[in-house]
N, C-alpha and C positions, 0 to 999 in steps of 0.2 A: 172609576172616578164618578162622582155625582155632581149634581148642580147644587148651588147654594140655596139655603132655605129662603122662602118667600111667603108673602101674605096669602097668595092664592095661586093655585096651579091647576091647569087643565089636566085631563087624564093622561096616563102614560101613552106614548106612541111607540110603534115598533112594526117591523116587517120581516118576513122570510122570503127569500128568493131561491128557488131550486132550479138548477139547469141540468137537463138530462136528455136522453133520447138520442136521435141521430146526431153523430158527431159533426156533420157538415151543416145540418139545419136543426140545431137543438131546440128543445122546448123550454121556455122560461115561464115559471109559475110564481106569481107574486101574491102573497097573502098579507092582508092588513091585520096585524096583531095588536092594534091599538085598543084602548078601552072604549073610547067614544069617537076618536078623530077619524075624519075621512082622509084618504090619499088623494091628493090633487094632481100630482105629476110624478113621473118616474123616468129615469134614463139609465142606460148601460153603455159605457164607452168601451172601445177597444184601445188598449194602451199602445199597441204597436201600430203605427199609422201606415205601415206597408199593407195592412189588411183593412177590410171594411165589412159592414153589413150590407148585403145586397137587398134581398126581399124580406119583408116581414109579413107573415101569413098567420091564419088560424087565430085571429084576435077575438077573444070572447071572455065574458065573465062565466066561470064555471059554477060559482055561487054568487047570488046577488044580481041586480039589474041595472048597474051603473052604465055610464056611457064613456067610451074610450075614443080619443082622437089621436091618430098617429101623426106626429109633427115631422119626424124624419126617421128613416130615409124615404126619399121620394120614390114611390112605387113605379114611376115611369122611367127611372134610370135604368140603363142597360149597358153594362161594361163601363170602362173608365174608372175614375176615382170617385167612389160614392161615399156615403156617410160613415164616419168612424163611430157613430153612436146610434142607438135606438132611443127615441124620445116620445113619450106619451103624455097627454093631458087627460084628466078624468073629471067627471061629475058623478056624484052619488056612489063613490067607491067607499062603502061604509066599513066599519070595524067588523072583522071576522070574514069578510068577503074575499074571493079569490079571482084573479085575472090571469089569463094564460095567452101566450103567443109563441110563434116560432120565429127564428131569425137565421137567414142564410149568411154564412161567413165565407168571404172570398178574399183572394189576393187582389190588390189594386190592378186595374186594367185587364182583368180576366175573370171568367167564370170557371172556378176550379172546385174540386173536392178538397175542402180544407178542414182540418180538425180544430174545433173551437178551443180545445184544451191547450193547444200550443199557441193560439193567438190571443187568448184572454188571460192566461196565466203565464208565469215564468218568462217574462219579456226581457229579462236581463237588464241592460242599461235603460230600456224604455220604461215609462210608467206603465204599471199594470192597469187592467180595466178598473173602472170606478162605477159603483152603484150609487145613485142619488134618488132619494124618495122624499117628496114634499107632503106635508100634512096641514090640515086646518081643523081647529076645534073651537067652536064658539067665537069665531072671528080671529082667533090667535093662530098665527102661522109659524111653521118651522120646518126643518128638514133634517134627515139623517144621511150621512155620507160615509161610505166605507170603500176601501180599495181591495181588489182581489189579492189574495196572498201570493207570494213568490213560489211557495212549495205546496202543490196540491196533490202530489202523488198521482200525476196526470193520467193514470190508466183507469181511474174509477169511473163507473157508469153514471154517477149522479153526484151533484154538489149542492149543498144547502148553505146559504149565508144568511145571517140575521143580525139585526141591530135593534137596540132599545134606547129610549130616552124619554124626556118629558117636555111638554110645551109649558114654559114658565111664564106666567102672566106678570111677574115682577111685583114689586112692592106697591105700585100704583094700581095693580089689578088689570092693566091693559097694555103693557108694553110688549113689543114684538121682539123676540130674540134675534140677534144677528145670525146670518147663515154660518153654520159650523159651530155655533155656540152650544148646541145640544150635545149631551154626553152620549158617547158610544159605549154601551155597556158590554157588548160581547159579539163575537163572530164565531159561528160554528162551521166546521167542515167535516162532515161525516163522523161527527163525534170527536174529532181531533181538535185540540186547542190551537188556535192560530192567532198570532199577534196582529192586530190591525193597525196600520199606519194611517194616521188621521190627516193625511194631506189630500187635497182635491186636485184633480187634473183639470187644467184649463182647456176647454174645448172651443 
């Protein structure tokens, strides 16, 4: 599905998120695949609220020199029920640049060895994890939202998800799209086609 035609349009926006590495403390690699837009914020939720993200470590731009601010989880938390999402704000996260971090997945009220593949995917009756990435381009803002798939063949060592869209300036040349109004063009999982459900989890 695509957006309706308009008089003016900022460049296409897009991202890739790869999750791999240690199954208890996986590495998240976010790539800005936009033409010109900056990424302003990014979050990953755990759909099953019996689990949480404990610590978030190794935060760095592997390419580029932007600034990242971790909003949650609170690094001082220890035990108990912690954040069900990782949330970052950015400045200077330009097109083509890459940001990376680790995230420790735990069961609520304990510090456990927990496989992220069973907490972020295949959550049955619970909503699966949701990725939300916000963009800005020449003052026009928008976001792309996608939900983790139900079937990830959960023994794979690496998962890559991606979404594409446009920031539409509208007929007046300056209108801001409503959240969720951006088209989700595709999601890839190790080369397998995966249908993306375009509902957003309330956190």
